[in-house]
N, CA, C and O atoms as a GROMACS GRO file, in nm:
protein
  480
    1MET      N    1  14.931   0.942   6.041
    1MET     CA    2  14.955   0.893   6.174
    1MET      C    3  14.820   0.855   6.236
    1MET      O    4  14.730   0.939   6.245
    2TYR      N    5  14.808   0.733   6.276
    2TYR     CA    6  14.684   0.683   6.335
    2TYR      C    7  14.702   0.661   6.484
    2TYR      O    8  14.810   0.624   6.531
    3LEU      N    9  14.594   0.682   6.558
    3LEU     CA   10  14.597   0.658   6.701
    3LEU      C   11  14.569   0.511   6.729
    3LEU      O   12  14.484   0.449   6.665
    4LYS      N   13  14.642   0.458   6.824
    4LYS     CA   14  14.620   0.320   6.864
    4LYS      C   15  14.507   0.316   6.967
    4LYS      O   16  14.462   0.419   7.018
    5ARG      N   17  14.463   0.197   6.995
    5ARG     CA   18  14.351   0.179   7.089
    5ARG      C   19  14.385   0.234   7.228
    5ARG      O   20  14.300   0.295   7.293
    6LYS      N   21  14.507   0.213   7.274
    6LYS     CA   22  14.550   0.264   7.406
    6LYS      C   23  14.553   0.416   7.407
    6LYS      O   24  14.517   0.479   7.506
    7ASP      N   25  14.595   0.476   7.296
    7ASP     CA   26  14.597   0.622   7.287
    7ASP      C   27  14.456   0.678   7.298
    7ASP      O   28  14.432   0.776   7.369
    8LEU      N   29  14.362   0.617   7.228
    8LEU     CA   30  14.223   0.662   7.234
    8LEU      C   31  14.166   0.645   7.374
    8LEU      O   32  14.088   0.729   7.420
    9LEU      N   33  14.204   0.538   7.442
    9LEU     CA   34  14.158   0.514   7.579
    9LEU      C   35  14.212   0.621   7.674
    9LEU      O   36  14.139   0.670   7.760
   10ILE      N   37  14.337   0.656   7.659
   10ILE     CA   38  14.397   0.760   7.744
   10ILE      C   39  14.332   0.896   7.717
   10ILE      O   40  14.298   0.968   7.811
   11ILE      N   41  14.315   0.930   7.592
   11ILE     CA   42  14.252   1.058   7.556
   11ILE      C   43  14.108   1.064   7.608
   11ILE      O   44  14.065   1.166   7.661
   12SER      N   45  14.034   0.956   7.592
   12SER     CA   46  13.896   0.950   7.642
   12SER      C   47  13.891   0.962   7.793
   12SER      O   48  13.804   1.030   7.847
   13SER      N   49  13.984   0.896   7.862
   13SER     CA   50  13.988   0.904   8.009
   13SER      C   51  14.015   1.047   8.056
   13SER      O   52  13.953   1.094   8.151
   14ILE      N   53  14.107   1.113   7.990
   14ILE     CA   54  14.138   1.252   8.026
   14ILE      C   55  14.016   1.342   8.002
   14ILE      O   56  13.984   1.427   8.085
   15PHE      N   57  13.950   1.323   7.891
   15PHE     CA   58  13.830   1.401   7.859
   15PHE      C   59  13.721   1.379   7.965
   15PHE      O   60  13.659   1.476   8.010
   16VAL      N   61  13.698   1.255   8.003
   16VAL     CA   62  13.596   1.224   8.104
   16VAL      C   63  13.635   1.284   8.239
   16VAL      O   64  13.548   1.336   8.309
   17LEU      N   65  13.762   1.278   8.276
   17LEU     CA   66  13.808   1.337   8.401
   17LEU      C   67  13.785   1.488   8.404
   17LEU      O   68  13.739   1.542   8.504
   18ILE      N   69  13.818   1.555   8.295
   18ILE     CA   70  13.796   1.700   8.286
   18ILE      C   71  13.648   1.732   8.297
   18ILE      O   72  13.609   1.828   8.365
   19LEU      N   73  13.565   1.655   8.230
   19LEU     CA   74  13.421   1.676   8.236
   19LEU      C   75  13.368   1.656   8.378
   19LEU      O   76  13.284   1.734   8.424
   20LEU      N   77  13.414   1.554   8.448
   20LEU     CA   78  13.371   1.530   8.586
   20LEU      C   79  13.413   1.643   8.680
   20LEU      O   80  13.336   1.685   8.766
   21ILE      N   81  13.534   1.692   8.663
   21ILE     CA   82  13.581   1.804   8.746
   21ILE      C   83  13.497   1.928   8.719
   21ILE      O   84  13.459   1.999   8.813
   22TYR      N   85  13.468   1.956   8.593
   22TYR     CA   86  13.385   2.071   8.558
   22TYR      C   87  13.246   2.059   8.620
   22TYR      O   88  13.195   2.155   8.679
   23LEU      N   89  13.184   1.942   8.607
   23LEU     CA   90  13.050   1.921   8.663
   23LEU      C   91  13.051   1.933   8.815
   23LEU      O   92  12.960   1.991   8.874
   24PHE      N   93  13.153   1.878   8.879
   24PHE     CA   94  13.164   1.887   9.025
   24PHE      C   95  13.173   2.032   9.069
   24PHE      O   96  13.104   2.073   9.163
   25ASN      N   97  13.258   2.110   9.002
   25ASN     CA   98  13.272   2.252   9.037
   25ASN      C   99  13.144   2.330   9.009
   25ASN      O  100  13.110   2.422   9.084
   26SER      N  101  13.073   2.295   8.904
   26SER     CA  102  12.948   2.365   8.871
   26SER      C  103  12.841   2.343   8.977
   26SER      O  104  12.768   2.436   9.010
   27PHE      N  105  12.832   2.222   9.029
   27PHE     CA  106  12.727   2.192   9.126
   27PHE      C  107  12.764   2.228   9.269
   27PHE      O  108  12.675   2.248   9.351
   28THR      N  109  12.892   2.237   9.301
   28THR     CA  110  12.930   2.268   9.439
   28THR      C  111  12.956   2.416   9.462
   28THR      O  112  12.960   2.459   9.578
   29SER      N  113  12.975   2.495   9.358
   29SER     CA  114  12.999   2.638   9.374
   29SER      C  115  12.869   2.707   9.412
   29SER      O  116  12.762   2.675   9.360
   30THR      N  117  12.879   2.802   9.503
   30THR     CA  118  12.763   2.879   9.544
   30THR      C  119  12.775   3.022   9.491
   30THR      O  120  12.884   3.068   9.458
   31LEU      N  121  12.662   3.088   9.484
   31LEU     CA  122  12.664   3.227   9.441
   31LEU      C  123  12.733   3.312   9.546
   31LEU      O  124  12.711   3.294   9.666
   32GLY      N  125  12.815   3.404   9.501
   32GLY     CA  126  12.888   3.490   9.593
   32GLY      C  127  12.806   3.610   9.636
   32GLY      O  128  12.702   3.641   9.577
   33ASP      N  129  12.855   3.678   9.740
   33ASP     CA  130  12.788   3.800   9.784
   33ASP      C  131  12.882   3.919   9.794
   33ASP      O  132  12.838   4.030   9.823
   34THR      N  133  13.012   3.897   9.770
   34THR     CA  134  13.110   4.005   9.780
   34THR      C  135  13.209   3.993   9.665
   34THR      O  136  13.251   3.883   9.629
   35VAL      N  137  13.246   4.107   9.608
   35VAL     CA  138  13.351   4.111   9.507
   35VAL      C  139  13.473   4.180   9.569
   35VAL      O  140  13.460   4.281   9.637
   36ILE      N  141  13.589   4.123   9.545
   36ILE     CA  142  13.714   4.180   9.593
   36ILE      C  143  13.795   4.220   9.472
   36ILE      O  144  13.821   4.139   9.383
   37ILE      N  145  13.835   4.347   9.468
   37ILE     CA  146  13.914   4.400   9.357
   37ILE      C  147  14.052   4.435   9.410
   37ILE      O  148  14.066   4.521   9.497
   38GLN      N  149  14.154   4.368   9.358
   38GLN     CA  150  14.292   4.392   9.399
   38GLN      C  151  14.365   4.456   9.282
   38GLN      O  152  14.371   4.399   9.173
   39VAL      N  153  14.421   4.573   9.304
   39VAL     CA  154  14.497   4.645   9.201
   39VAL      C  155  14.642   4.653   9.246
   39VAL      O  156  14.674   4.715   9.347
   40ALA      N  157  14.730   4.589   9.167
   40ALA     CA  158  14.873   4.585   9.197
   40ALA      C  159  14.894   4.546   9.343
   40ALA      O  160  14.845   4.442   9.386
   41LYS      N  161  14.965   4.628   9.420
   41LYS     CA  162  14.991   4.595   9.561
   41LYS      C  163  14.914   4.687   9.656
   41LYS      O  164  14.950   4.702   9.772
   42LYS      N  165  14.808   4.748   9.605
   42LYS     CA  166  14.726   4.837   9.687
   42LYS      C  167  14.630   4.757   9.774
   42LYS      O  168  14.613   4.637   9.756
   43GLU      N  169  14.568   4.825   9.868
   43GLU     CA  170  14.468   4.764   9.956
   43GLU      C  171  14.349   4.717   9.873
   43GLU      O  172  14.299   4.792   9.789
   44PRO      N  173  14.302   4.592   9.894
   44PRO     CA  174  14.189   4.543   9.814
   44PRO      C  175  14.060   4.620   9.844
   44PRO      O  176  14.038   4.667   9.955
   45ILE      N  177  13.976   4.630   9.742
   45ILE     CA  178  13.846   4.695   9.753
   45ILE      C  179  13.741   4.585   9.768
   45ILE      O  180  13.736   4.494   9.684
   46ARG      N  181  13.658   4.590   9.872
   46ARG     CA  182  13.551   4.491   9.894
   46ARG      C  183  13.417   4.560   9.874
   46ARG      O  184  13.387   4.660   9.938
   47LEU      N  185  13.336   4.503   9.784
   47LEU     CA  186  13.206   4.561   9.754
   47LEU      C  187  13.099   4.452   9.752
   47LEU      O  188  13.127   4.340   9.709
   48PRO      N  189  12.978   4.483   9.799
   48PRO     CA  190  12.870   4.384   9.790
   48PRO      C  191  12.820   4.371   9.646
   48PRO      O  192  12.825   4.467   9.569
   49LEU      N  193  12.773   4.253   9.612
   49LEU     CA  194  12.722   4.229   9.476
   49LEU      C  195  12.575   4.267   9.462
   49LEU      O  196  12.520   4.261   9.352
   50ASN      N  197  12.511   4.306   9.572
   50ASN     CA  198  12.368   4.334   9.565
   50ASN      C  199  12.336   4.477   9.522
   50ASN      O  200  12.218   4.514   9.518
   51ARG      N  201  12.435   4.557   9.489
   51ARG     CA  202  12.412   4.694   9.442
   51ARG      C  203  12.482   4.714   9.308
   51ARG      O  204  12.604   4.699   9.297
   52ASP      N  205  12.404   4.748   9.205
   52ASP     CA  206  12.460   4.770   9.072
   52ASP      C  207  12.544   4.898   9.071
   52ASP      O  208  12.504   5.001   9.126
   53ARG      N  209  12.661   4.890   9.008
   53ARG     CA  210  12.750   5.006   9.001
   53ARG      C  211  12.860   4.983   8.898
   53ARG      O  212  12.883   4.871   8.852
   54ILE      N  213  12.927   5.092   8.865
   54ILE     CA  214  13.043   5.089   8.776
   54ILE      C  215  13.161   5.144   8.856
   54ILE      O  216  13.151   5.252   8.916
   55ILE      N  217  13.271   5.070   8.857
   55ILE     CA  218  13.389   5.110   8.934
   55ILE      C  219  13.504   5.132   8.837
   55ILE      O  220  13.528   5.050   8.748
   56LYS      N  221  13.573   5.242   8.854
   56LYS     CA  222  13.692   5.271   8.773
   56LYS      C  223  13.813   5.257   8.864
   56LYS      O  224  13.820   5.319   8.970
   57VAL      N  225  13.909   5.176   8.821
   57VAL     CA  226  14.033   5.157   8.898
   57VAL      C  227  14.152   5.185   8.808
   57VAL      O  228  14.151   5.156   8.689
   58GLN      N  229  14.254   5.241   8.869
   58GLN     CA  230  14.373   5.281   8.795
   58GLN      C  231  14.480   5.174   8.812
   58GLN      O  232  14.525   5.147   8.924
   59GLY      N  233  14.521   5.112   8.702
   59GLY     CA  234  14.630   5.015   8.701
   59GLY      C  235  14.752   5.076   8.635
   59GLY      O  236  14.749   5.191   8.592
   60PRO      N  237  14.861   4.999   8.626
   60PRO     CA  238  14.984   5.050   8.564
   60PRO      C  239  14.968   5.092   8.418
   60PRO      O  240  15.037   5.183   8.372
   61LEU      N  241  14.876   5.027   8.343
   61LEU     CA  242  14.856   5.062   8.202
   61LEU      C  243  14.753   5.172   8.181
   61LEU      O  244  14.746   5.232   8.074
   62GLY      N  245  14.673   5.198   8.283
   62GLY     CA  246  14.566   5.296   8.269
   62GLY      C  247  14.442   5.254   8.345
   62GLY      O  248  14.446   5.166   8.431
   63GLU      N  249  14.332   5.320   8.312
   63GLU     CA  250  14.207   5.300   8.386
   63GLU      C  251  14.128   5.181   8.331
   63GLU      O  252  14.104   5.170   8.211
   64SER      N  253  14.089   5.092   8.422
   64SER     CA  254  14.000   4.980   8.390
   64SER      C  255  13.864   5.007   8.450
   64SER      O  256  13.852   5.070   8.555
   65VAL      N  257  13.759   4.959   8.382
   65VAL     CA  258  13.622   4.980   8.427
   65VAL      C  259  13.561   4.844   8.460
   65VAL      O  260  13.561   4.753   8.377
   66ILE      N  261  13.508   4.832   8.582
   66ILE     CA  262  13.447   4.709   8.630
   66ILE      C  263  13.299   4.735   8.654
   66ILE      O  264  13.262   4.836   8.713
   67GLU      N  265  13.215   4.643   8.607
   67GLU     CA  266  13.071   4.659   8.621
   67GLU      C  267  13.015   4.551   8.713
   67GLU      O  268  13.044   4.432   8.697
   68ILE      N  269  12.933   4.594   8.809
   68ILE     CA  270  12.857   4.503   8.895
   68ILE      C  271  12.711   4.524   8.860
   68ILE      O  272  12.658   4.635   8.868
   69LYS      N  273  12.644   4.414   8.820
   69LYS     CA  274  12.505   4.424   8.779
   69LYS      C  275  12.437   4.289   8.799
   69LYS      O  276  12.492   4.185   8.762
   70ASN      N  277  12.318   4.291   8.858
   70ASN     CA  278  12.238   4.169   8.880
   70ASN      C  279  12.317   4.062   8.956
   70ASN      O  280  12.311   3.944   8.922
   71ARG      N  281  12.392   4.104   9.058
   71ARG     CA  282  12.471   4.014   9.143
   71ARG      C  283  12.581   3.942   9.066
   71ARG      O  284  12.623   3.832   9.103
   72LYS      N  285  12.628   4.004   8.956
   72LYS     CA  286  12.739   3.951   8.877
   72LYS      C  287  12.840   4.063   8.856
   72LYS      O  288  12.809   4.181   8.874
   73VAL      N  289  12.960   4.026   8.817
   73VAL     CA  290  13.064   4.126   8.792
   73VAL      C  291  13.141   4.088   8.666
   73VAL      O  292  13.157   3.971   8.634
   74ARG      N  293  13.188   4.192   8.594
   74ARG     CA  294  13.270   4.171   8.474
   74ARG      C  295  13.364   4.288   8.455
   74ARG      O  296  13.345   4.396   8.512
   75MET      N  297  13.466   4.265   8.374
   75MET     CA  298  13.556   4.373   8.333
   75MET      C  299  13.493   4.436   8.210
   75MET      O  300  13.493   4.375   8.102
   76LEU      N  301  13.441   4.555   8.224
   76LEU     CA  302  13.374   4.624   8.115
   76LEU      C  303  13.474   4.681   8.014
   76LEU      O  304  13.452   4.674   7.893
   77PHE      N  305  13.584   4.738   8.065
   77PHE     CA  306  13.688   4.792   7.978
   77PHE      C  307  13.823   4.778   8.046
   77PHE      O  308  13.835   4.796   8.167
   78SER      N  309  13.925   4.748   7.966
   78SER     CA  310  14.062   4.742   8.016
   78SER      C  311  14.156   4.790   7.906
   78SER      O  312  14.134   4.760   7.789
   79PRO      N  313  14.261   4.864   7.942
   79PRO     CA  314  14.355   4.913   7.842
   79PRO      C  315  14.459   4.809   7.799
   79PRO      O  316  14.550   4.841   7.723
   80CYS      N  317  14.446   4.685   7.847
   80CYS     CA  318  14.544   4.582   7.812
   80CYS      C  319  14.533   4.546   7.663
   80CYS      O  320  14.427   4.565   7.603
   81PRO      N  321  14.639   4.495   7.603
   81PRO     CA  322  14.639   4.472   7.458
   81PRO      C  323  14.546   4.360   7.410
   81PRO      O  324  14.480   4.377   7.307
   82ASP      N  325  14.538   4.248   7.479
   82ASP     CA  326  14.461   4.134   7.428
   82ASP      C  327  14.315   4.133   7.473
   82ASP      O  328  14.233   4.065   7.412
   83LYS      N  329  14.282   4.206   7.577
   83LYS     CA  330  14.144   4.214   7.629
   83LYS      C  331  14.089   4.078   7.674
   83LYS      O  332  13.968   4.056   7.668
   84LEU      N  333  14.175   3.987   7.718
   84LEU     CA  334  14.129   3.856   7.764
   84LEU      C  335  14.041   3.867   7.888
   84LEU      O  336  13.947   3.790   7.905
   85CYS      N  337  14.071   3.963   7.975
   85CYS     CA  338  13.990   3.982   8.095
   85CYS      C  339  13.848   4.024   8.058
   85CYS      O  340  13.752   3.986   8.127
   86MET      N  341  13.832   4.101   7.954
   86MET     CA  342  13.699   4.144   7.909
   86MET      C  343  13.625   4.028   7.844
   86MET      O  344  13.503   4.015   7.858
   87LYS      N  345  13.697   3.943   7.772
   87LYS     CA  346  13.636   3.831   7.702
   87LYS      C  347  13.587   3.723   7.798
   87LYS      O  348  13.505   3.639   7.759
   88GLN      N  349  13.634   3.723   7.922
   88GLN     CA  350  13.591   3.622   8.019
   88GLN      C  351  13.444   3.638   8.055
   88GLN      O  352  13.378   3.540   8.090
   89GLY      N  353  13.392   3.758   8.047
   89GLY     CA  354  13.250   3.781   8.072
   89GLY      C  355  13.216   3.792   8.220
   89GLY      O  356  13.300   3.828   8.303
   90TRP      N  357  13.091   3.759   8.251
   90TRP     CA  358  13.037   3.774   8.387
   90TRP      C  359  13.079   3.657   8.476
   90TRP      O  360  13.086   3.543   8.430
   91ILE      N  361  13.105   3.688   8.604
   91ILE     CA  362  13.126   3.584   8.704
   91ILE      C  363  13.033   3.613   8.822
   91ILE      O  364  13.003   3.729   8.851
   92ASP      N  365  12.988   3.506   8.890
   92ASP     CA  366  12.897   3.526   9.004
   92ASP      C  367  12.911   3.420   9.112
   92ASP      O  368  12.844   3.428   9.215
   93LYS      N  369  12.996   3.320   9.093
   93LYS     CA  370  13.009   3.212   9.190
   93LYS      C  371  13.137   3.228   9.272
   93LYS      O  372  13.235   3.287   9.227
   94THR      N  373  13.132   3.175   9.394
   94THR     CA  374  13.248   3.186   9.482
   94THR      C  375  13.368   3.119   9.418
   94THR      O  376  13.356   3.020   9.346
   95SER      N  377  13.481   3.174   9.445
   95SER     CA  378  13.612   3.130   9.397
   95SER      C  379  13.634   3.154   9.247
   95SER      O  380  13.738   3.115   9.195
   96GLN      N  381  13.540   3.216   9.177
   96GLN     CA  382  13.566   3.256   9.039
   96GLN      C  383  13.646   3.386   9.040
   96GLN      O  384  13.636   3.465   9.134
   97SER      N  385  13.724   3.408   8.936
   97SER     CA  386  13.802   3.531   8.930
   97SER      C  387  13.826   3.574   8.786
   97SER      O  388  13.820   3.494   8.692
   98ILE      N  389  13.854   3.702   8.772
   98ILE     CA  390  13.896   3.760   8.645
   98ILE      C  391  14.032   3.824   8.674
   98ILE      O  392  14.046   3.900   8.769
   99ILE      N  393  14.130   3.792   8.592
   99ILE     CA  394  14.265   3.843   8.616
   99ILE      C  395  14.313   3.915   8.490
   99ILE      O  396  14.313   3.859   8.380
  100CYS      N  397  14.354   4.039   8.508
  100CYS     CA  398  14.414   4.116   8.400
  100CYS      C  399  14.562   4.131   8.435
  100CYS      O  400  14.601   4.219   8.512
  101VAL      N  401  14.644   4.044   8.378
  101VAL     CA  402  14.787   4.042   8.412
  101VAL      C  403  14.857   4.170   8.368
  101VAL      O  404  14.932   4.226   8.449
  102PRO      N  405  14.838   4.220   8.245
  102PRO     CA  406  14.910   4.342   8.206
  102PRO      C  407  14.879   4.464   8.293
  102PRO      O  408  14.968   4.544   8.321
  103ASN      N  409  14.753   4.477   8.336
  103ASN     CA  410  14.716   4.594   8.417
  103ASN      C  411  14.715   4.562   8.567
  103ASN      O  412  14.679   4.647   8.649
  104ARG      N  413  14.754   4.440   8.604
  104ARG     CA  414  14.769   4.396   8.743
  104ARG      C  415  14.642   4.413   8.826
  104ARG      O  416  14.645   4.470   8.935
  105ILE      N  417  14.530   4.363   8.772
  105ILE     CA  418  14.402   4.371   8.842
  105ILE      C  419  14.346   4.231   8.859
  105ILE      O  420  14.343   4.152   8.764
  106ILE      N  421  14.301   4.200   8.981
  106ILE     CA  422  14.236   4.072   9.010
  106ILE      C  423  14.098   4.102   9.066
  106ILE      O  424  14.084   4.180   9.160
  107ILE      N  425  13.996   4.040   9.007
  107ILE     CA  426  13.858   4.052   9.054
  107ILE      C  427  13.817   3.913   9.101
  107ILE      O  428  13.823   3.818   9.024
  108LYS      N  429  13.776   3.902   9.226
  108LYS     CA  430  13.745   3.771   9.283
  108LYS      C  431  13.612   3.776   9.356
  108LYS      O  432  13.579   3.876   9.420
  109ILE      N  433  13.536   3.668   9.346
  109ILE     CA  434  13.407   3.657   9.415
  109ILE      C  435  13.425   3.575   9.542
  109ILE      O  436  13.490   3.471   9.541
  110GLU      N  437  13.367   3.623   9.650
  110GLU     CA  438  13.366   3.549   9.776
  110GLU      C  439  13.224   3.543   9.828
  110GLU      O  440  13.140   3.626   9.794
  111GLY      N  441  13.199   3.444   9.910
  111GLY     CA  442  13.069   3.429   9.972
  111GLY      C  443  13.083   3.407  10.122
  111GLY      O  444  13.194   3.394  10.174
  112ARG      N  445  12.971   3.404  10.190
  112ARG     CA  446  12.973   3.383  10.334
  112ARG      C  447  13.026   3.246  10.372
  112ARG      O  448  13.080   3.228  10.481
  113ALA      N  449  13.011   3.148  10.282
  113ALA     CA  450  13.052   3.011  10.315
  113ALA      C  451  13.199   2.985  10.284
  113ALA      O  452  13.245   2.872  10.301
  114ASP      N  453  13.273   3.085  10.238
  114ASP     CA  454  13.413   3.062  10.207
  114ASP      C  455  13.495   3.049  10.335
  114ASP      O  456  13.497   3.139  10.418
  115PHE      N  457  13.563   2.936  10.350
  115PHE     CA  458  13.653   2.916  10.462
  115PHE      C  459  13.761   2.817  10.420
  115PHE      O  460  13.743   2.740  10.326
  116ASP      N  461  13.872   2.821  10.490
  116ASP     CA  462  13.986   2.739  10.453
  116ASP      C  463  13.986   2.602  10.519
  116ASP      O  464  14.028   2.504  10.459
  117ALA      N  465  13.938   2.595  10.645
  117ALA     CA  466  13.944   2.468  10.716
  117ALA      C  467  13.840   2.465  10.827
  117ALA      O  468  13.790   2.569  10.870
  118LEU      N  469  13.810   2.347  10.871
  118LEU     CA  470  13.721   2.327  10.986
  118LEU      C  471  13.800   2.261  11.096
  118LEU      O  472  13.881   2.172  11.070
  119THR      N  473  13.778   2.303  11.218
  119THR     CA  474  13.845   2.244  11.332
  119THR      C  475  13.739   2.193  11.428
  119THR      O  476  13.646   2.265  11.462
  120TYR      N  477  13.755   2.069  11.471
  120TYR     CA  478  13.662   2.010  11.567
  120TYR      C  479  13.726   1.998  11.703
  120TYR      O  480  13.662   1.951  11.797
   0.00000   0.00000   0.00000
């Protein structure tokens, strides 16, 4: 099965669009200053990123360990089966997040410049 010229054009256009979106997000995202940890339906935990620490939170599957270091955050350990949240690695920019669906934990970065709308 061979691709036609139009197929290659469509695939190339999609690839370029994805690349442009990635580059736009990379250059417009700012470093965050607060991490928000949401566990199931409990009250979210807000912590500054400027202090290194290890946080243990209890989810439905067991205890997860979150590490804050050098103004970045990551899931150090999780009892979930696939460990996708751990494989995501460090995050440090606003609007980035790590989500552990099986253990119902969301880790999100926020900054001072985060806002939903401007009113004049």
